[in-house]
C-alpha positions in Angstrom: 102.9 108.9 107.8 101.2 105.5 108.2 103.1 102.3 108.6 101.9 101.2 105.1 103.3 104.4 103.5 106.6 104.1 105.4 106.8 100.4 104.3 106.0 101.3 100.7 108.5 104.1 100.6 111.2 101.7 102.0 110.3 99.2 99.3 110.4 102.0 96.7 113.9 103.0 97.8 115.0 99.4 97.4 113.5 99.2 93.9 115.2 102.5 92.9 118.5 101.0 94.0 117.8 97.7 92.2 117.1 99.5 88.9 120.4 101.3 89.2 122.3 98.2 90.2 120.8 96.2 87.3 122.1 98.8 84.9 125.6 98.2 86.2 125.0 94.4 86.1 123.9 94.7 82.4 127.0 96.7 81.5 129.3 94.0 82.9 127.7 91.0 81.4 126.9 89.4 78.1 124.9 86.7 76.5 122.5 84.9 78.9 123.6 86.9 81.9 122.9 90.1 80.0 119.4 88.8 79.2 118.9 87.9 82.8 120.1 91.4 83.8 117.7 93.0 81.4 114.8 90.9 82.7 115.8 91.9 86.3 116.0 95.6 85.3 112.6 95.5 83.7 111.0 93.6 86.6 112.3 96.0 89.2 111.3 99.0 87.1 107.8 97.7 86.8 107.6 97.1 90.5 109.0 100.5 91.2 106.3 102.1 89.1 103.6 100.0 90.7 104.8 101.0 94.2 105.0 104.7 93.2 101.4 104.4 92.1 100.3 102.7 95.4 102.0 105.5 97.4 100.3 108.2 95.4 96.9 106.5 95.6 97.2 106.4 99.4 97.9 110.2 99.5 101.6 109.8 100.1 104.6 111.3 98.3 106.9 108.7 96.7 110.6 108.9 97.4 112.7 109.9 94.5 115.5 107.9 93.0 119.1 109.0 93.7 121.2 110.1 90.8 123.7 107.3 91.6 124.1 104.7 94.3 127.3 103.5 96.1 127.9 99.9 95.2 128.9 97.6 98.0 132.0 96.4 96.1 133.7 97.1 92.8 132.0 95.5 89.8 134.7 95.0 87.2 133.7 91.6 85.7 130.8 89.4 85.1 131.4 87.4 88.3 131.2 90.6 90.3 128.0 91.6 88.4 126.4 88.2 89.3 127.3 88.7 92.9 125.8 92.2 92.9 122.6 91.0 91.3 122.2 88.2 93.9 122.9 90.8 96.7 120.3 93.2 95.2 117.7 90.5 95.2 118.4 89.6 98.8 118.2 93.3 99.9 115.0 93.9 97.9 113.5 90.8 99.4 114.3 92.1 102.9 112.5 95.3 102.2 109.4 93.5 101.1 109.7 91.2 104.1 109.2 94.3 106.3 106.1 95.3 104.3 104.5 91.9 105.2 104.2 93.3 108.7 101.7 96.1 107.8 98.0 95.7 108.7 96.8 95.5 105.1 96.2 92.2 103.5 96.5 93.5 99.9 100.0 94.9 100.7 101.0 91.7 102.5 100.0 89.7 99.5 101.9 92.0 97.1 105.0 91.8 99.4 104.8 88.0 99.5 104.6 87.7 95.7 107.4 90.2 95.2 109.6 88.3 97.7 109.0 85.1 95.7 110.0 86.8 92.5 113.1 88.2 94.0 114.1 84.9 95.5 113.7 83.2 92.1 115.7 85.9 90.3 118.4 85.6 93.0 118.6 81.9 92.5 119.4 82.5 88.8 122.4 84.5 89.9 123.7 82.1 92.5 122.5 78.5 92.8 121.9 78.6 96.5 119.0 80.1 98.3 118.4 80.9 101.9 115.8 78.9 103.8 113.9 82.2 104.5 114.8 84.7 101.7 115.0 88.2 103.1 115.5 87.1 106.7 118.9 88.0 108.1 121.3 85.1 108.2 121.8 83.8 111.8 125.1 84.5 113.4 126.7 81.0 113.7 128.3 82.0 117.0 129.6 79.3 119.3 128.4 75.8 119.0 125.2 75.1 120.9 126.9 72.2 122.4 129.5 74.4 124.0 133.1 73.4 124.6 134.2 70.0 125.7 134.4 69.7 129.5 137.8 69.4 131.2 136.1 67.8 134.2 136.2 64.0 134.7 133.1 62.2 133.4 130.3 61.8 135.9 128.5 58.5 136.1 124.8 58.6 136.3 124.6 55.0 137.6 124.3 54.7 141.3 
């Protein structure tokens, strides 16, 4: 299987999961949030169908959707649903980010546009956005300045 087909199938898996998750989000929301969930559901369904077509056109076999997907946390209320929708957009963005590495300018362009759409949708669910959507958040780790020294100060004047 080529890198392009592997990348497309990985994106397709993410889109399958997103369609499922947005069904859950829609069931736990109302009003404007439900409208946003419906729009997200439809957008991911359309992308899923587009990606399936691209895989088939390239002679590949599209991955099938699971019957159900394990959610990363219980979704009992609208706040949980909003958190899930934001997480879904982050994860789908990450899948498209990997697709930007293939040696096919049309697929890279498609991936970049899809990442932009996911980032905008994710912003609708949480009013913060990562500097580089889809890129793993850095580990804050220890301060780059290190710990304060217990040694006496050194004078640089001679």
